[in-house]
C-alpha positions as CSV (number, residue, x, y, z in Angstrom):
1,M,-11.7,-42.1,118.1
2,Q,-12.3,-38.4,118.7
3,K,-12.7,-36.4,115.5
4,C,-10.1,-33.8,114.8
5,P,-11.4,-30.3,115.5
6,P,-12.2,-28.4,112.2
7,N,-9.8,-26.0,110.7
8,I,-11.0,-22.4,110.4
9,L,-10.3,-20.3,107.3
10,Y,-11.4,-16.7,108.0
11,L,-11.6,-14.9,104.6
12,H,-12.3,-11.2,105.0
13,C,-12.0,-7.9,103.2
14,H,-12.8,-4.2,103.6
15,D,-15.9,-2.4,102.5
16,A,-17.9,-4.9,100.4
17,G,-21.3,-4.9,102.1
18,R,-23.4,-7.4,100.2
19,Y,-22.4,-6.1,96.7
20,I,-21.3,-9.5,95.3
21,Q,-22.9,-11.9,92.8
22,P,-24.6,-14.3,95.3
23,Y,-26.7,-11.4,96.6
24,G,-27.9,-10.6,93.1
25,Y,-25.7,-7.6,92.3
26,P,-24.2,-6.9,88.8
27,V,-20.6,-7.8,89.8
28,V,-18.6,-10.8,88.7
29,T,-17.7,-13.0,91.7
30,P,-17.9,-16.6,90.5
31,N,-15.8,-18.0,93.3
32,L,-17.9,-16.5,96.0
33,Q,-20.9,-17.7,94.1
34,R,-19.6,-21.2,94.1
35,L,-18.8,-21.0,97.8
36,A,-22.4,-19.9,98.5
37,E,-23.8,-22.7,96.4
38,E,-21.7,-25.2,98.4
39,G,-22.3,-23.6,101.8
40,T,-24.8,-21.4,103.6
41,L,-25.5,-17.9,102.5
42,Y,-26.9,-15.5,105.2
43,R,-29.0,-12.9,103.4
44,N,-29.7,-10.9,106.5
45,A,-26.4,-10.7,108.3
46,H,-25.2,-7.5,109.9
47,C,-22.0,-6.2,111.4
48,A,-22.1,-4.8,115.0
49,N,-20.3,-1.6,114.0
50,P,-20.0,-0.3,110.5
51,T,-16.4,0.9,110.8
52,C,-13.3,-1.1,110.1
53,S,-11.5,-2.0,113.3
54,P,-14.5,-2.0,115.6
55,S,-16.4,-4.3,113.2
56,R,-13.5,-6.8,113.2
57,A,-13.1,-6.5,116.9
58,C,-16.8,-7.4,117.5
59,L,-16.5,-10.4,115.2
60,L,-13.3,-11.7,116.7
61,T,-14.3,-11.3,120.4
62,G,-18.0,-11.9,120.2
63,Q,-18.6,-8.6,122.1
64,Y,-19.9,-5.2,121.2
65,A,-17.4,-2.5,120.5
66,H,-18.2,-0.5,123.7
67,N,-17.5,-3.7,125.7
68,N,-14.4,-5.0,123.9
69,G,-12.8,-1.5,124.0
70,M,-12.3,-0.9,120.2
71,L,-14.3,2.3,120.0
72,G,-12.4,3.5,116.9
73,L,-9.7,2.6,114.3
74,A,-6.6,0.8,115.3
75,H,-4.3,3.1,113.3
76,R,-5.9,6.1,115.0
77,G,-4.9,4.8,118.5
78,F,-7.7,2.5,119.6
79,R,-7.1,-0.9,121.1
80,L,-8.9,-4.0,122.5
81,N,-9.2,-4.0,126.2
82,D,-7.7,-7.5,126.3
83,Y,-6.1,-9.2,123.2
84,Q,-6.4,-12.5,125.0
85,H,-10.1,-12.3,124.0
86,H,-9.2,-12.4,120.3
87,L,-10.5,-15.6,118.8
88,A,-7.1,-16.9,117.7
89,N,-6.0,-16.7,121.4
90,Q,-9.1,-18.5,122.5
91,L,-8.6,-21.4,120.1
92,R,-5.2,-22.2,121.6
93,A,-7.1,-23.9,124.5
94,A,-8.3,-26.5,121.9
95,G,-4.8,-27.0,120.5
96,Y,-5.1,-24.8,117.5
97,T,-2.2,-23.1,115.8
98,S,-2.9,-19.8,114.0
99,A,-1.6,-17.7,111.2
100,L,-2.2,-14.3,109.6
101,A,-1.9,-13.4,106.0
102,G,-2.7,-9.9,104.8
103,T,-4.7,-7.2,106.7
104,Q,-5.9,-7.6,110.3
105,H,-6.7,-3.9,111.3
106,I,-7.3,-4.8,114.9
107,A,-3.9,-3.8,116.2
108,A,-1.7,-1.0,115.0
109,P,1.6,-1.8,113.3
110,P,4.2,-2.7,114.1
111,L,2.8,-5.7,115.9
112,S,4.7,-5.6,119.2
113,S,4.1,-9.2,120.0
114,I,2.6,-12.0,117.8
115,E,1.2,-13.6,121.0
116,D,-0.6,-10.4,122.0
117,I,-2.7,-10.3,118.9
118,G,-3.1,-14.1,118.9
119,Y,-1.2,-15.4,115.9
120,D,1.6,-18.1,116.1
121,Q,2.7,-17.1,112.6
122,I,2.5,-13.9,110.6
123,L,2.9,-15.0,107.0
124,T,2.6,-11.5,105.7
125,T,1.0,-8.2,106.5
126,E,1.0,-7.0,102.9
127,Q,-2.5,-6.1,101.8
128,D,-2.3,-6.4,98.0
129,F,-3.9,-9.2,96.0
130,E,-0.9,-11.3,95.2
131,T,1.2,-11.4,98.4
132,P,-1.4,-12.7,100.9
133,T,-2.9,-15.1,98.3
134,A,0.5,-16.6,97.6
135,A,1.2,-16.9,101.3
136,A,-2.1,-18.8,101.8
137,E,-1.3,-21.1,98.9
138,N,2.1,-21.9,100.4
139,Y,0.4,-22.5,103.8
140,F,-2.0,-25.1,102.4
141,A,0.8,-26.7,100.4
142,N,2.6,-27.5,103.7
143,P,-0.2,-27.3,106.3
144,P,0.4,-27.7,110.0
145,Q,-0.2,-30.9,111.8
146,K,-2.5,-29.3,114.3
147,P,-5.9,-27.8,113.5
148,F,-5.4,-24.2,112.3
149,F,-7.1,-20.8,112.3
150,L,-5.9,-18.9,109.2
151,S,-6.9,-15.3,108.9
152,L,-6.6,-14.1,105.3
153,G,-7.5,-10.4,104.9
154,Y,-7.5,-8.2,101.9
155,F,-7.4,-4.4,101.7
156,A,-9.7,-4.3,98.6
157,P,-12.2,-3.1,97.9
158,H,-11.2,-0.3,100.3
159,R,-10.6,3.0,98.6
160,T,-7.0,4.3,98.4
161,D,-6.1,7.7,99.8
162,D,-6.9,9.3,96.4
163,G,-10.4,7.7,96.4
164,A,-9.6,5.0,93.8
165,F,-10.3,1.3,94.1
166,P,-7.4,-1.2,93.9
167,R,-7.9,-3.7,91.1
168,Q,-6.2,-6.2,88.9
169,V,-8.8,-6.3,86.1
170,E,-10.3,-3.6,83.9
171,P,-13.6,-2.2,85.1
172,P,-16.8,-3.0,83.2
173,N,-18.4,-0.4,80.9
174,P,-20.1,2.0,83.3
175,D,-22.7,2.9,80.7
176,Y,-24.4,-0.5,81.5
177,L,-24.2,-0.4,85.3
178,R,-26.4,1.2,87.9
179,P,-25.0,2.5,91.2
180,P,-26.5,0.9,94.3
181,V,-29.2,2.6,96.3
182,P,-29.0,5.3,97.7
183,I,-26.5,6.6,95.2
184,P,-28.0,8.5,92.2
185,D,-27.5,7.3,88.7
186,S,-25.0,9.7,87.0
187,P,-22.0,9.3,84.7
188,E,-19.7,10.0,87.7
189,T,-21.3,7.6,90.1
190,R,-21.6,4.9,87.4
191,A,-17.9,5.1,86.7
192,D,-17.2,5.0,90.5
193,F,-19.2,1.9,90.9
194,A,-17.6,0.3,87.9
195,N,-14.2,0.6,89.6
196,Y,-15.7,-0.9,92.7
197,A,-17.0,-3.8,90.6
198,A,-13.4,-4.3,89.2
199,S,-12.0,-4.3,92.7
200,I,-14.4,-6.9,94.0
201,Q,-13.9,-9.0,90.9
202,S,-10.1,-8.8,91.5
203,L,-10.7,-10.0,95.1
204,D,-12.8,-12.9,93.9
205,I,-10.0,-14.1,91.6
206,S,-7.7,-14.2,94.7
207,I,-10.3,-16.0,96.8
208,G,-10.7,-18.6,94.0
209,R,-6.9,-19.3,94.1
210,V,-7.1,-19.8,97.9
211,L,-10.1,-22.1,97.7
212,D,-8.4,-24.1,95.0
213,A,-5.3,-24.5,97.2
214,L,-7.5,-25.6,100.1
215,D,-9.0,-28.2,97.9
216,R,-5.6,-29.5,96.7
217,S,-4.5,-29.8,100.4
218,G,-7.2,-32.4,101.1
219,L,-8.4,-30.3,104.1
220,A,-11.5,-28.7,102.7
221,E,-13.9,-31.2,104.1
222,N,-12.8,-30.5,107.6
223,T,-12.3,-26.7,107.2
224,L,-15.0,-24.1,108.1
225,V,-14.6,-21.3,105.6
226,I,-16.0,-18.0,106.8
227,A,-16.2,-15.4,104.0
228,T,-17.3,-11.9,105.1
229,T,-16.5,-8.2,105.1
230,D,-16.4,-5.5,107.8
231,H,-19.4,-3.3,106.7
232,G,-21.0,-1.5,103.8
233,I,-19.2,-0.1,100.7
234,A,-17.3,3.1,100.8
235,F,-20.0,5.3,99.3
236,P,-22.0,8.1,100.8
237,A,-24.7,7.0,103.3
238,M,-23.3,3.5,103.4
239,K,-20.0,2.7,105.2
240,C,-20.1,4.3,108.7
241,N,-23.9,4.4,108.7
242,L,-26.4,2.4,110.8
243,T,-28.9,1.9,108.0
244,D,-28.7,-1.5,106.3
245,H,-26.6,0.2,103.6
246,G,-23.8,0.3,106.3
247,T,-24.5,-2.7,108.6
248,G,-25.5,-5.2,105.9
249,V,-22.7,-7.6,105.2
250,M,-22.0,-10.6,103.0
251,L,-21.7,-13.8,105.1
252,I,-21.0,-17.2,103.7
253,L,-20.1,-20.3,105.8
254,R,-19.1,-23.6,104.3
255,G,-17.9,-26.7,106.1
256,P,-18.4,-28.7,109.3
257,G,-21.4,-27.9,111.5
258,G,-24.0,-28.3,108.8
259,F,-22.9,-25.2,106.8
260,N,-23.3,-26.9,103.4
261,G,-25.7,-27.8,100.6
262,G,-26.3,-24.4,99.1
263,R,-28.6,-23.3,101.9
264,V,-30.0,-19.8,102.2
265,A,-30.7,-18.4,105.7
266,E,-33.2,-15.6,105.9
267,S,-33.1,-14.9,109.6
268,L,-31.3,-12.0,111.3
269,V,-27.6,-12.7,112.2
270,S,-25.0,-10.5,113.8
271,Q,-21.2,-10.9,113.3
272,I,-20.8,-11.2,117.0
273,D,-22.4,-14.7,116.5
274,L,-19.3,-16.0,114.7
275,A,-16.9,-16.3,117.6
276,P,-19.2,-18.4,119.7
277,T,-20.0,-20.5,116.6
278,V,-16.3,-21.2,116.1
279,L,-15.7,-22.0,119.7
280,E,-18.7,-24.4,119.9
281,L,-17.5,-26.1,116.7
282,A,-14.0,-26.5,118.2
283,G,-15.5,-28.1,121.3
284,L,-14.8,-25.2,123.6
285,P,-17.1,-23.6,126.1
286,I,-18.4,-20.2,125.2
287,P,-17.2,-17.5,127.7
288,K,-19.9,-15.6,129.5
289,R,-18.4,-12.3,128.3
290,M,-19.4,-13.2,124.7
291,Q,-22.7,-11.5,123.7
292,G,-23.4,-13.4,120.5
293,Q,-25.1,-16.7,120.0
294,S,-23.8,-19.8,118.2
295,L,-25.2,-20.3,114.7
296,L,-24.8,-24.1,114.9
297,P,-28.4,-24.8,116.0
298,N,-29.4,-22.5,113.0
299,A,-27.3,-24.6,110.7
300,E,-28.8,-27.8,111.9
301,G,-32.3,-26.5,111.2
302,K,-33.3,-26.0,114.8
303,V,-35.0,-22.8,116.1
304,A,-32.3,-20.3,117.1
305,K,-33.6,-17.1,115.5
306,R,-32.7,-13.6,116.7
307,D,-35.6,-11.2,117.0
308,C,-33.3,-8.2,116.6
309,V,-29.7,-7.1,116.0
310,F,-27.9,-4.1,117.6
311,A,-25.2,-1.9,116.1
312,E,-23.2,1.2,117.1
313,I,-20.9,3.9,115.9
314,N,-18.4,5.6,118.2
315,Y,-15.4,7.0,116.3
316,H,-14.4,6.6,112.7
317,A,-12.4,9.5,111.3
318,T,-14.3,11.7,113.6
319,E,-16.7,11.2,116.6
320,E,-20.2,10.1,115.7
321,P,-21.8,8.3,118.7
322,S,-24.9,6.5,117.5
323,R,-26.9,3.4,118.3
324,S,-29.4,1.2,116.5
325,V,-31.7,-1.7,116.8
326,R,-33.2,-3.7,113.9
327,T,-36.0,-6.2,113.9
328,E,-37.3,-8.1,110.9
329,R,-39.5,-5.1,110.0
330,W,-38.3,-2.0,111.9
331,K,-35.0,-0.1,112.2
332,Y,-34.5,2.5,114.9
333,I,-31.4,4.8,115.0
334,R,-30.4,7.2,117.8
335,R,-27.7,9.8,117.3
336,Y,-26.0,11.6,120.2
337,K,-24.4,14.5,118.4
338,D,-26.3,17.5,117.1
339,Y,-24.3,18.0,113.9
340,P,-25.7,20.4,111.3
341,Y,-25.2,17.7,108.6
342,Q,-23.6,14.3,108.2
343,P,-20.0,14.6,109.4
344,L,-18.1,14.5,106.1
345,P,-14.8,13.0,107.4
346,N,-16.7,9.8,108.2
347,C,-17.3,9.3,104.5
348,D,-14.2,8.1,102.5
349,D,-13.1,10.5,99.7
350,G,-14.2,9.6,96.2
351,P,-16.1,10.7,93.1
352,S,-19.5,9.8,94.5
353,K,-18.9,11.8,97.7
354,D,-17.8,14.7,95.5
355,F,-21.0,14.4,93.5
356,W,-23.1,14.6,96.6
357,I,-21.3,17.5,98.1
358,Q,-21.5,19.4,94.7
359,N,-25.2,18.9,94.8
360,G,-25.9,20.1,98.3
361,W,-25.3,17.2,100.7
362,T,-24.6,19.6,103.5
363,E,-28.1,21.1,103.2
364,N,-29.8,17.8,104.2
365,G,-29.5,18.1,108.0
366,Y,-28.7,15.4,110.5
367,E,-31.7,14.0,112.4
368,Q,-31.1,12.7,115.9
369,E,-33.8,10.0,115.8
370,L,-34.8,7.8,112.9
371,L,-37.4,5.1,112.5
372,F,-37.8,3.1,109.2
373,D,-40.4,0.6,108.2
374,L,-38.3,-1.9,106.3
375,T,-41.3,-3.6,104.7
376,F,-42.5,-0.5,102.9
377,D,-39.3,1.4,102.9
378,P,-36.4,-1.0,102.4
379,C,-34.2,1.8,101.2
380,E,-34.6,3.6,104.6
381,S,-35.4,6.9,103.1
382,R,-38.5,8.0,104.9
383,N,-38.1,8.8,108.6
384,L,-41.2,7.9,110.6
385,A,-39.9,9.0,114.0
386,T,-42.2,12.0,114.1
387,S,-45.2,10.2,112.6
388,P,-48.1,9.9,115.2
389,A,-49.3,6.7,113.4
390,N,-46.0,5.0,114.5
391,A,-45.8,6.3,118.0
392,V,-46.3,2.9,119.6
393,V,-43.6,1.2,117.4
394,L,-41.2,4.1,118.1
395,E,-41.6,3.7,121.9
396,E,-41.1,-0.1,121.6
397,M,-37.9,0.4,119.6
398,R,-36.7,3.0,122.0
399,S,-37.3,0.7,124.9
400,R,-35.4,-2.2,123.2
401,L,-32.4,0.1,122.6
402,D,-32.5,1.5,126.1
403,Q,-32.6,-2.0,127.6
404,W,-29.6,-3.2,125.5
405,M,-27.6,-0.1,126.5
406,K,-28.2,-0.7,130.2
407,E,-27.5,-4.5,129.9
408,T,-24.2,-3.9,128.1
409,D,-23.2,-0.9,130.3
410,D,-22.9,1.4,127.4
411,P,-20.6,4.4,128.2
412,L,-23.0,6.8,126.5
413,L,-25.3,6.4,129.5
414,S,-22.7,8.1,131.6
415,G,-21.7,11.0,129.2
416,P,-19.3,11.6,126.3
417,L,-17.3,8.8,124.8
418,P,-13.8,8.3,126.3
419,R,-10.6,9.3,124.4
420,T,-6.9,9.2,125.2
421,E,-3.9,11.2,124.1
422,Q,-3.1,8.4,121.6
423,T,-6.4,8.6,119.8
424,V,-6.5,10.7,116.5
425,I,-9.7,12.4,115.6
426,T,-10.5,14.6,112.6
427,D,-12.4,17.8,113.1
428,P,-16.0,17.0,112.2
429,K,-16.2,20.3,110.3
430,E,-13.6,19.1,107.8
431,R,-14.5,17.7,104.4
432,S,-12.0,14.9,104.3
433,P,-10.8,12.3,106.8
434,K,-7.3,13.8,106.1
435,G,-8.4,17.2,107.4
436,K,-7.4,19.0,110.6
437,R,-7.0,16.8,113.7
438,L,-8.4,17.6,117.1
439,S,-6.3,17.4,120.3
440,V,-7.7,15.8,123.5
């Protein structure tokens, strides 16, 4: 008798990077810790684009943003080229039903057609802690008869418009916390990180309820749980940056396919690898358009290691065309705009951003080419692109990036990034994402 294809529970949130307990950070996330100890923890996983909608689009299509069309944020007018390429739509071929609870941020509301985005049911689009959690609990209490793909997305720990973090628990005492690198240790930044810690702890409580409901349903053994986030945390030089502070993401898989036993994977992984992994697990062919590689051989202990991962930025609040390639040891970043300093609209407003601006952030410049030795400079603070001693490495990394851009038909090779009348872009000279908008 043919085994039933596995269910897929896609658990995702905004802006968490790797700042959770299983990665050794001082935040309380016991449910994610338990998931890691039961599944496979990827310590070197990266998003393909450290901005919200493009990151999710890359994960759900298995394609880079400049190939799937999601060059910027869904609520600012950007869309996928083809929503039939969304993973939920792809799984229909294997008889899956699909449902959405919470945030999706890959199509702008209102959703004109459930079928367009790929979900048979929209349980809720509310993005708080309670509503999507309760919707998932109810879903597992009366699960469908067919294999399912359930996308459960949380807004937290994204900052709110006033720079705060949503939470349902009190923050820890900031006097006994240290902000993550590269944020300086000050009373303001400690308090800011304490509120992040409370937000991610609140998220973990909700995730625990969902995992408990899955256990009660009796479906956990045949359900692949994917727990991840879109990119780095919403602090300066992190989210919307191509250093590991921006591209490094938590990634925990648990369930069928060998993703169990408390394994820790050290090799490089890109989120574009998740869609082909799910399709292979479901018994479906992997479309040629997909640019990732299945993680199933990796889970089974076979050799399937990447030698590098690529990432890009196109638009966030403002335009910032950039590309990067990362190997085990080296990171190379190329920026295509000659800004006088880091474009401030691409950093979410908040106390840590205020602290940097007050202390002269705009005096730091904006280098067009960066090379980091991740062995001796894991914080990516010393740019070696102009170092004669690293000229051979620089040329090799340039060539890797050039080859990838040609193979993927990157639009930057032909000139400026495309925009339409529907896209909303903040003036790069503004301080806030909410600043003056540019017309096409």
